[in-house]
C-alpha positions as CSV (number, residue, x, y, z in Angstrom):
1,M,48.6,137.6,45.9
2,S,50.7,141.6,45.6
3,I,52.3,142.2,43.0
4,S,54.2,145.0,43.2
5,I,54.4,148.1,40.1
6,Q,57.0,149.9,39.7
7,T,55.9,153.2,38.0
8,V,57.7,154.2,34.6
9,I,57.2,157.1,33.6
10,L,58.7,158.2,30.0
11,S,59.3,162.0,29.7
12,G,60.6,162.5,25.9
13,G,59.2,163.7,23.1
14,S,58.9,167.5,22.1
15,G,55.1,168.2,21.3
16,T,55.6,170.4,18.1
17,R,52.3,170.5,17.0
18,L,51.2,172.4,20.2
19,W,53.8,175.0,19.3
20,P,54.1,177.9,20.4
21,A,53.4,177.0,23.9
22,S,55.6,173.9,23.3
23,R,58.8,173.5,22.2
24,E,62.0,171.8,21.7
25,A,63.2,173.0,24.9
26,Y,60.4,173.3,27.3
27,P,57.9,170.0,25.8
28,K,54.2,169.7,26.3
29,Q,54.5,167.4,29.2
30,L,56.4,170.5,31.2
31,L,53.5,172.8,30.5
32,P,50.0,173.0,32.5
33,L,48.0,173.0,29.8
34,A,45.0,170.9,31.4
35,G,45.0,172.0,34.8
36,E,47.2,174.5,37.3
37,R,50.0,171.4,37.4
38,S,52.2,170.1,34.4
39,L,51.2,166.9,32.1
40,L,54.1,165.2,33.8
41,Q,52.5,166.1,37.8
42,E,49.5,165.1,36.7
43,T,50.9,161.5,35.4
44,V,52.7,161.3,38.6
45,A,49.9,162.1,40.3
46,R,47.4,159.7,39.0
47,L,48.6,156.6,41.0
48,E,48.0,158.7,44.3
49,D,45.5,156.5,46.9
50,Y,46.2,153.6,44.7
51,A,45.1,150.4,46.7
52,G,47.7,148.4,45.1
53,E,51.4,147.6,45.9
54,L,53.4,150.5,44.1
55,A,57.3,150.1,44.7
56,S,58.5,153.4,46.3
57,R,60.9,154.9,43.6
58,L,59.7,156.4,40.9
59,L,61.4,155.8,37.4
60,V,61.2,158.7,35.1
61,V,63.1,158.3,32.1
62,G,63.5,161.4,30.2
63,N,66.0,163.5,28.1
64,E,69.2,164.8,29.5
65,E,68.4,168.6,28.5
66,Y,65.1,168.2,30.9
67,R,66.6,167.1,34.0
68,F,66.5,169.9,36.3
69,L,63.2,170.9,35.0
70,T,62.1,167.0,35.8
71,A,63.9,167.2,39.4
72,E,62.3,170.5,39.8
73,Q,58.5,169.5,39.2
74,L,59.2,166.4,40.9
75,R,60.2,168.2,44.0
76,Q,57.2,170.5,43.7
77,L,54.7,167.5,44.1
78,G,56.7,166.6,47.4
79,V,58.4,163.0,45.7
80,R,61.4,162.4,47.6
81,E,62.2,158.6,45.7
82,A,62.6,159.1,42.2
83,R,65.3,158.0,39.9
84,I,65.7,160.2,36.4
85,V,67.2,158.1,33.9
86,L,68.5,160.4,31.2
87,E,68.6,159.6,27.5
88,P,71.7,161.4,25.7
89,V,69.8,161.2,22.5
90,G,66.1,160.2,21.3
91,R,65.2,157.0,20.7
92,N,61.7,156.3,20.9
93,T,60.2,154.3,23.5
94,A,61.6,150.8,23.0
95,P,65.0,151.9,24.3
96,A,63.6,154.2,26.9
97,V,61.6,151.5,28.6
98,T,64.3,148.7,28.4
99,L,66.8,151.1,30.4
100,A,63.6,151.3,32.8
101,A,63.4,147.6,33.0
102,L,67.0,147.3,33.6
103,E,67.1,149.4,36.2
104,A,63.9,148.3,38.0
105,S,65.4,144.9,37.9
106,S,69.0,145.8,38.8
107,G,70.3,145.1,42.0
108,S,67.7,143.6,44.2
109,G,67.2,140.5,41.9
110,E,63.5,141.5,41.6
111,D,61.1,141.0,38.9
112,P,58.5,144.2,38.9
113,V,55.6,144.5,37.0
114,L,56.3,147.8,34.9
115,L,53.3,150.7,34.6
116,V,54.9,152.3,31.1
117,M,52.5,155.9,31.2
118,P,53.8,158.8,28.7
119,A,53.9,161.8,30.7
120,D,52.3,163.7,28.1
121,H,48.4,161.8,28.6
122,V,45.0,163.5,30.2
123,I,43.2,161.0,31.7
124,A,40.1,162.6,33.6
125,D,38.7,159.6,35.7
126,R,41.3,158.7,37.9
127,A,39.5,155.9,39.9
128,A,38.6,154.3,36.2
129,F,42.5,154.5,35.8
130,Q,42.9,152.7,38.7
131,R,40.5,149.9,38.3
132,A,42.0,149.1,34.8
133,I,45.5,149.2,36.2
134,T,44.3,146.8,39.0
135,V,43.0,144.3,36.1
136,G,46.5,144.8,34.0
137,A,48.8,144.2,36.6
138,H,46.9,140.8,37.3
139,Q,47.1,139.8,33.9
140,A,51.0,141.0,33.7
141,G,51.9,139.2,36.8
142,A,51.0,136.1,34.8
143,G,53.5,137.0,32.6
144,A,51.4,138.3,30.0
145,L,52.1,141.9,28.0
146,V,49.4,144.3,28.6
147,C,48.6,147.3,26.7
148,F,45.7,149.3,27.9
149,G,43.1,150.4,24.7
150,I,41.2,153.0,24.9
151,V,37.3,152.7,24.3
152,P,36.6,154.5,21.1
153,E,34.3,157.5,21.7
154,R,33.8,158.1,17.7
155,A,35.6,157.4,14.5
156,E,39.2,158.8,14.7
157,T,41.6,158.9,12.6
158,G,44.2,160.2,14.1
159,Y,45.3,157.0,16.3
160,G,46.4,153.6,15.5
161,Y,43.9,150.7,16.7
162,V,44.3,148.0,18.7
163,R,42.1,144.6,18.0
164,A,40.8,142.7,20.6
165,G,40.3,139.0,20.5
166,E,38.7,136.4,22.7
167,A,37.5,137.0,26.2
168,L,39.7,136.3,28.9
169,P,38.1,134.6,32.5
170,A,36.2,137.7,34.3
171,G,35.6,139.5,30.9
172,E,38.2,142.1,31.8
173,A,40.7,142.1,29.6
174,F,41.3,140.2,26.0
175,E,43.5,138.3,23.9
176,L,45.6,140.9,21.9
177,A,44.9,140.0,18.4
178,E,46.4,142.6,16.4
179,F,47.6,146.3,16.0
180,V,46.1,148.6,13.2
181,E,47.5,151.7,11.5
182,K,45.9,155.1,11.6
183,P,42.6,154.3,9.0
184,D,40.7,156.4,6.5
185,L,37.3,157.5,8.0
186,D,35.2,154.8,7.0
187,T,37.7,152.2,8.2
188,A,37.9,154.2,11.5
189,A,33.5,153.8,11.7
190,N,33.4,150.2,10.9
191,Y,36.1,149.6,13.7
192,V,34.0,151.7,16.3
193,A,30.6,149.7,14.8
194,S,32.2,146.5,15.6
195,G,33.1,146.9,19.0
196,K,36.4,144.9,18.9
197,Y,38.7,147.6,18.3
198,F,40.2,150.2,20.6
199,W,42.7,153.0,20.1
200,N,46.2,152.7,21.4
201,S,46.7,154.3,24.6
202,G,50.5,153.9,24.3
203,I,50.1,152.9,28.5
204,F,51.6,149.3,29.0
205,M,52.1,146.9,31.8
206,F,54.6,143.8,31.7
207,R,57.1,142.3,34.0
208,A,60.7,143.6,33.9
209,S,61.9,139.9,32.6
210,A,58.9,139.8,30.3
211,W,60.1,142.5,27.9
212,L,63.9,142.3,28.2
213,T,63.0,138.6,26.7
214,A,60.9,139.5,24.3
215,L,63.0,142.4,23.1
216,A,66.0,139.9,23.1
217,Y,63.9,137.6,20.8
218,F,62.6,140.5,18.4
219,R,65.6,143.1,18.9
220,P,68.4,141.6,20.1
221,D,70.1,144.5,18.8
222,I,68.1,147.1,21.2
223,E,68.5,144.9,23.5
224,S,72.5,144.6,23.3
225,A,72.6,148.3,22.7
226,C,70.6,149.2,26.0
227,R,72.6,146.4,28.1
228,A,75.8,148.2,26.7
229,A,75.1,151.7,27.2
230,F,73.6,150.3,31.2
231,A,76.4,148.8,32.0
232,G,78.1,151.8,31.4
233,R,76.0,154.3,33.8
234,V,77.1,156.6,36.2
235,A,74.9,157.4,39.3
236,D,74.8,161.3,39.5
237,A,72.3,162.3,42.8
238,D,69.1,161.3,41.6
239,F,70.2,161.3,37.7
240,L,71.1,158.1,36.6
241,R,73.5,158.5,33.2
242,V,74.1,155.4,30.8
243,E,76.9,155.6,28.4
244,R,76.5,158.3,25.6
245,G,78.1,156.2,22.8
246,A,76.4,152.6,23.2
247,F,72.8,155.0,23.2
248,E,73.5,156.2,20.7
249,A,74.1,153.5,18.7
250,C,70.9,151.9,19.7
251,P,68.3,151.5,17.0
252,S,65.2,153.9,17.3
253,D,62.0,152.0,17.7
254,S,58.6,151.9,19.5
255,I,57.2,149.5,21.8
256,D,54.6,148.4,19.4
257,Y,56.8,148.3,16.7
258,A,59.3,146.2,18.0
259,V,57.4,143.9,20.3
260,M,53.8,144.0,20.9
261,E,52.6,144.0,17.2
262,K,55.2,141.0,16.7
263,L,53.7,139.0,19.6
264,Y,51.2,136.3,18.2
265,S,54.5,135.0,16.0
266,A,55.9,134.0,19.5
267,P,53.2,132.5,21.4
268,Q,56.2,131.2,23.8
269,L,57.4,134.6,25.2
270,G,54.0,135.5,26.7
271,R,50.5,136.3,25.5
272,G,49.5,139.5,24.2
273,V,46.7,140.9,26.3
274,V,44.3,144.1,25.9
275,V,42.7,146.0,28.5
276,P,39.7,148.3,28.0
277,L,40.4,151.8,29.1
278,A,36.8,154.3,29.6
279,A,38.6,157.1,31.8
280,G,38.6,160.5,29.8
281,W,41.7,159.8,27.9
282,S,43.6,162.1,25.6
283,D,47.2,162.4,24.2
284,V,46.9,165.9,23.8
285,G,48.7,165.6,20.6
286,A,47.2,168.9,18.9
287,W,45.3,172.4,19.9
288,D,41.7,170.6,19.1
289,A,42.5,168.0,21.3
290,L,43.2,170.4,24.0
291,W,40.1,172.0,23.2
292,A,38.0,168.6,23.6
293,V,39.3,168.2,27.3
294,S,39.3,171.6,28.4
295,P,36.3,173.2,29.8
296,H,33.7,174.9,27.4
297,D,31.4,177.5,27.7
298,A,27.4,177.6,26.4
299,R,28.6,178.5,22.9
300,G,31.6,175.6,23.0
301,N,34.6,178.2,23.8
302,A,37.2,176.7,25.9
303,V,39.9,179.7,27.5
304,R,42.6,179.6,29.5
305,G,44.7,183.2,30.4
306,D,43.4,186.5,30.0
307,A,40.8,186.6,26.4
308,L,37.6,188.8,25.7
309,L,35.7,186.6,23.7
310,L,32.9,187.9,21.1
311,D,30.3,186.1,19.3
312,C,32.8,183.1,19.1
313,R,31.8,179.4,18.8
314,D,33.7,176.1,19.8
315,T,36.9,178.7,20.0
316,L,40.4,177.9,21.7
317,V,41.9,180.9,22.9
318,Y,45.1,180.2,24.9
319,A,46.8,182.9,26.6
320,Q,50.1,183.1,28.3
321,Q,50.6,186.8,28.6
322,R,48.5,189.3,27.2
323,L,44.7,189.9,26.9
324,V,43.6,188.1,23.6
325,A,40.3,189.6,22.1
326,A,38.8,187.4,19.4
327,V,35.8,188.3,17.5
328,G,33.1,186.1,15.3
329,C,35.6,182.9,15.5
330,E,33.9,179.7,14.7
331,E,36.2,176.2,15.2
332,M,39.6,178.5,15.2
333,V,43.0,178.5,17.4
334,V,44.5,181.2,19.3
335,V,47.2,180.8,21.4
336,E,49.4,183.3,22.4
337,T,53.0,183.4,24.4
338,P,55.6,186.1,24.7
339,D,57.1,186.0,21.5
340,A,54.9,184.3,19.1
341,V,51.1,184.0,18.3
342,L,49.5,181.1,16.5
343,V,46.1,181.6,14.6
344,A,44.2,178.2,12.7
345,P,41.6,176.6,12.2
346,K,41.0,173.5,14.5
347,S,41.0,171.2,11.7
348,R,44.5,172.3,10.5
349,T,45.7,172.1,13.9
350,Q,47.8,168.9,13.4
351,D,49.5,170.9,10.5
352,V,51.4,173.1,13.3
353,K,54.2,171.2,13.6
354,K,55.2,172.6,9.7
355,V,55.5,175.8,11.0
356,V,57.9,174.8,13.5
357,E,60.0,172.8,10.6
358,R,60.3,175.8,8.6
359,L,61.2,178.1,12.0
360,K,64.2,175.6,12.4
361,A,64.9,175.6,8.7
362,E,65.6,179.2,8.8
363,G,67.1,179.3,12.2
364,R,65.0,180.9,14.2
365,S,65.1,180.4,17.7
366,Q,61.1,180.8,18.4
367,G,61.2,177.0,16.9
368,R,63.4,175.8,20.0
369,Q,62.8,178.2,22.9
370,H,60.7,180.7,24.8
371,R,61.7,183.9,25.3
372,K,61.6,182.7,29.1
373,V,64.9,180.1,29.5
374,F,64.6,178.0,32.3
375,R,67.8,176.8,34.4
376,P,68.7,174.7,37.2
377,W,69.1,177.9,39.1
378,G,65.9,179.6,38.1
379,W,65.4,181.4,34.8
380,Y,65.9,184.2,32.7
381,D,63.5,186.0,30.5
382,S,64.6,188.1,27.4
383,I,62.5,191.3,27.7
384,D,64.0,193.7,25.5
385,N,67.2,193.7,22.8
386,G,68.5,195.5,19.7
387,E,71.8,196.2,18.0
388,R,74.3,196.0,20.6
389,F,72.4,195.4,23.6
390,Q,70.0,193.0,25.5
391,V,67.9,193.2,28.7
392,K,66.7,190.2,30.8
393,R,65.0,190.0,33.9
394,I,67.1,186.6,36.0
395,V,65.5,185.0,38.9
396,V,67.8,182.8,41.0
397,K,65.8,180.2,43.3
398,P,66.9,180.7,47.4
399,G,70.6,179.0,47.8
400,A,71.3,178.9,43.8
401,S,74.2,180.0,42.3
402,L,75.2,181.0,38.5
403,S,78.7,179.1,37.3
404,L,81.6,180.9,38.2
405,Q,82.1,182.4,34.4
406,M,83.1,185.1,31.8
407,H,82.6,186.4,28.3
408,H,84.7,187.4,25.5
409,H,82.3,189.9,24.0
410,R,79.9,191.3,26.4
411,A,79.9,193.4,29.4
412,E,77.0,193.3,32.1
413,H,75.1,195.4,34.4
414,W,73.1,194.1,37.3
415,I,70.6,195.7,39.1
416,V,68.4,194.1,42.1
417,V,65.2,194.7,42.2
418,R,64.3,192.1,44.6
419,G,65.8,189.6,47.3
420,T,69.7,189.7,48.1
421,A,72.8,189.3,45.7
422,Q,76.3,188.0,46.5
423,V,78.2,188.9,43.3
424,R,81.9,187.5,43.2
425,R,83.6,189.5,40.3
426,G,87.2,188.9,39.8
427,D,88.6,188.9,43.3
428,E,86.0,190.9,44.9
429,V,83.0,189.5,46.8
430,C,80.4,191.5,47.8
431,L,76.5,191.9,48.9
432,L,73.8,193.9,46.9
433,S,70.5,194.5,48.0
434,E,67.1,196.1,46.5
435,N,68.2,199.0,44.0
436,Q,71.9,198.6,43.8
437,S,73.7,197.6,41.2
438,T,77.2,196.4,39.9
439,Y,78.9,196.5,36.8
440,I,80.9,193.3,35.1
441,P,83.0,194.2,32.5
442,L,84.0,192.4,29.5
443,G,86.3,189.2,30.1
444,T,86.3,190.0,33.9
445,T,85.0,186.3,36.0
446,H,82.3,186.8,38.2
447,R,79.3,184.5,39.7
448,L,75.8,185.0,40.8
449,F,74.7,183.8,44.4
450,N,71.5,184.3,46.0
451,P,72.0,183.6,50.0
452,G,68.6,184.8,51.0
453,R,65.4,182.7,51.1
454,V,63.3,184.2,49.0
455,P,63.8,184.4,44.9
456,L,66.3,187.2,43.9
457,E,65.4,189.2,41.3
458,I,68.3,191.2,39.0
459,I,67.5,193.2,35.7
460,E,70.5,192.5,33.2
461,V,71.8,194.9,31.0
462,Q,74.0,193.4,28.7
463,S,76.4,195.3,25.6
464,G,78.5,193.9,23.9
465,A,79.6,193.2,19.8
466,Y,77.9,189.5,20.5
467,L,75.5,188.6,23.0
468,G,74.9,184.8,22.0
469,E,74.2,182.4,24.9
470,D,77.2,180.6,23.3
471,D,79.4,183.6,24.8
472,I,79.5,181.4,28.0
473,V,83.3,180.3,29.5
474,R,82.5,178.3,32.7
475,F,85.5,177.8,35.1
476,E,83.1,176.0,38.0
477,D,79.4,174.7,38.1
478,D,76.8,173.2,40.6
479,Y,75.2,171.3,38.1
480,G,77.8,169.8,36.2
481,R,78.4,172.3,33.4
482,V,81.3,172.7,32.9
483,E,83.2,171.5,29.7
484,S,86.3,169.2,30.2
């Protein structure tokens, strides 16, 4: 029997334990941490050449703030059929997958099997993963709610566990006996020795109807809030916006807590099943986890970027922009970005989130965003700043345009260093080529457009009493950012 699988990728979360590379405004799923492609792109590619039947349209559920970044990364992969469901606020995984279930079953009357995957995991063995998916699809197609249990490689205290019950026919899956919280080390060692426990992967399969029925039974408050938010949805190109007020009122809960852990108490809803998965899985939850899944040299060091290591052992160096030299480091993590550097023992990388909490408490921008900031039209990099001035490098994609805007507190000088710029300044429109410049006085309406086929690069020098990004009044915008 052919079973149609609808791929659902959950692309929320901020990955604070991977600071300073991952930040709230550009989280870990959008970063190329374990290869040349981002974790989101690797998740999408994980089902390339899958032998089973996949729905033609990919479903991604993610934060509204990352919508253009997500769409651009899908475009880079050549994904043409995708629907990005936008969450106006984060409400954990149970509401997110509920929106996906409602979208997947709307209109056509179909009831596909949902393959729910977080966007920020690493899976090294694609073939093994696909084999497990086929097993899960048959179980979910028959009405089961399936979780994938990672075959444990060691006693691990940082993961929740799933206990397997009786083996099902063919021995490829087991009854789901229970979920257990993160254990202490001795308990974890006993779990692994028993052979009956798996790490909870956060990957699930079930029919859309089976999820919605179970959620309505266990958490009717979440189910009704999501239905109300979905009923008020508005389609915007490839984006689907749900009604903000109803979704903000939705309680926050995970797939595990909301439904999966409670299935044993309501067998009439369908059985829980765990499918073992041994495929080189990691949730890349912190820097020590990234070290574990990275290639190592003969001394156990993992390096990304421009780095020079002398007499180092079992150390991770992650360099984004500058040369990083490390001498005599053992079991350490060194992460360099243009505006922040992290140095920590691998054993303390779970505490990096405390750094982020302190940065936010002190109102420092490094806790939320990078120096390089991505926009739907391209990106800018704040390369220098001081009292009453700021210098930015701005890159605009071919055919893209900044909003028609003005500033109350700053003037701007633009110098074209690559490509061609079409500049609107008040009522005047002109073309600027390389090495040409213009001046935008304070309070003047202006717009920048790239009419060419290559990226437009300019240097912007701002001057004025206040240079914050909130000193922008937008009048027209191609990306819906004009406030009514």
